[in-house]
N, C-alpha and C positions, 0 to 999 in steps of 0.2 A: 504494500500500500504506500503510495507516495506521501511526502510531507504535505499536510493540508493546512492552509491558512484560512481562517474564518470558517467554522463549521456550520454556519447559519443554514446552508442548503440542506443539511442533514436533520435539522431540528423543526419541530412543529411551528407553523406560521404564527401561532399565538404568542410566542416568546418575543419580547422586545429586545432585539440584539443590535444596539446602536452604540458601540463604544465611542467614547470621546476621542477626538483626534489625537490628543496627547496622553491617552490612557496607557497605563503600563502594559507591557507585552509579556506574556507568559508562554514559554515553550513547555508543552506537555509531552513527555516521552513515556508512552504506555502502549504495550502490545495488545491489551484487552480493549476491543472496540467498545464494549459496553461501559467500561470504566472511563475511557477517554471521552465518550459522549457526555457522561455524567459530569466529569470535570469541566468540559468545555461549556456546557449549559450553565453550571454554577458560576464559573468565572465570567462568562460573557454577560450574564444577567447583572453582574456587579460592575460591568463596564470595562473589563479587561479585554485586550486583544489576545487571541489564542492561536497558536500554531501547534500542530501535532506532528509527531514522528512516532512510528510504530516499531522500528528496529534500531539496533545499535548503529549500523552503518548510516541510516537516514539521520539519526540524531547527531552523529559525528559530523556529517556533512553540514547540517544546520549550524552546529557550534563553530565549525571552521569558517563558514561563510557569513554568519549573521549574529554572532554572540554579542557584538557591540550594540545591537538593536534590541536585545532581550533583557528584561528587568528581573525575571525570576524563572527558574527551571523546576518543574515537578518531574522527578526522575525515578522511574521504576527500576528496581534492581535486576530482575530477570527479564532479559530481552532477547529476541532472536538475533543471532549474529554477534553476541557479546554480552557484556553486563553493564549495568548502570555505574558500577565502580570504574569501568574502563572509560565511560563517557565523562564521569566526574573528573577523572585525571586529565582528560582532554580539555574540559572546561577550565580547570585550574591552571593549565599551561597558558591560557589566553585571557582569563578574566577572573574577577572576584564576585561575579553575579551570584546572588543568593540561590542556593539549591536546597530543595526539600526532597529527600529521598522517600519513595513509597515502596513498601514491600510486604508480602505475605510472610516473609521470613522473619520470625520473631526472636531468633537467637541473638543473644547479647553481642556476639562477635560480629554479626552483620551490622548492627547499629553502631558499634564502636568503629568498625572499619569505615563506614560512611562518614562519620563525624571526623575521624582521623584524616581522611582524604580531603576534608574541607566542606562537607555539607553543613548547612546551618541547622538543619532539623531532619528528623527521621520519623515518619508516620507509618504505622503498621496497618495493613488491610485485615479485615474491613475497617474503614475509617468513618468517622462522623463527618459528613460534608460541611456542616456549619463550623465545626472545630478546624477543619482543614482550611476553610475560607478565612477564618480569623488568623491562622498562622500565615497564610499568604499575605493578608493585609499587613500583618506585623512586619514581615520581611520586605514588603514593597513600600512600607511606610506611607500607605495611602489611606488607611482607615476608611472612612465613609465619604471622602472627598471626591469620589469618582462621579462623573456626570454622564 
């Protein structure tokens, strides 16, 4: 699946998806279509611009080409073609953009590894969407100022 910018065509027409021109940009790196759509809906409703990547190679390409335009990365650990840890290392070679790792892997060593590699936060699946949104807002420092 190619990198997708603005998932509005995939969402019901009833959702108001009009991010402000200068709204923060979030890269969602998630191989589960269902989870990526939930995250996209949640973020776009709050005014974020969302780009999606579903594999490690896609994510790496976006990071190399566009990391300067990204304000936060939501990064799954298990991805086709590599791991979120690999992508996090690529990000840290280029940027200090905030990264929130997402994973069904609840072992402490996975959380520790993500944080040691430079992630700002680590959220285990299943996650509370409202809590994740609050974490995103905290790391993008936008609170409720989005229009």
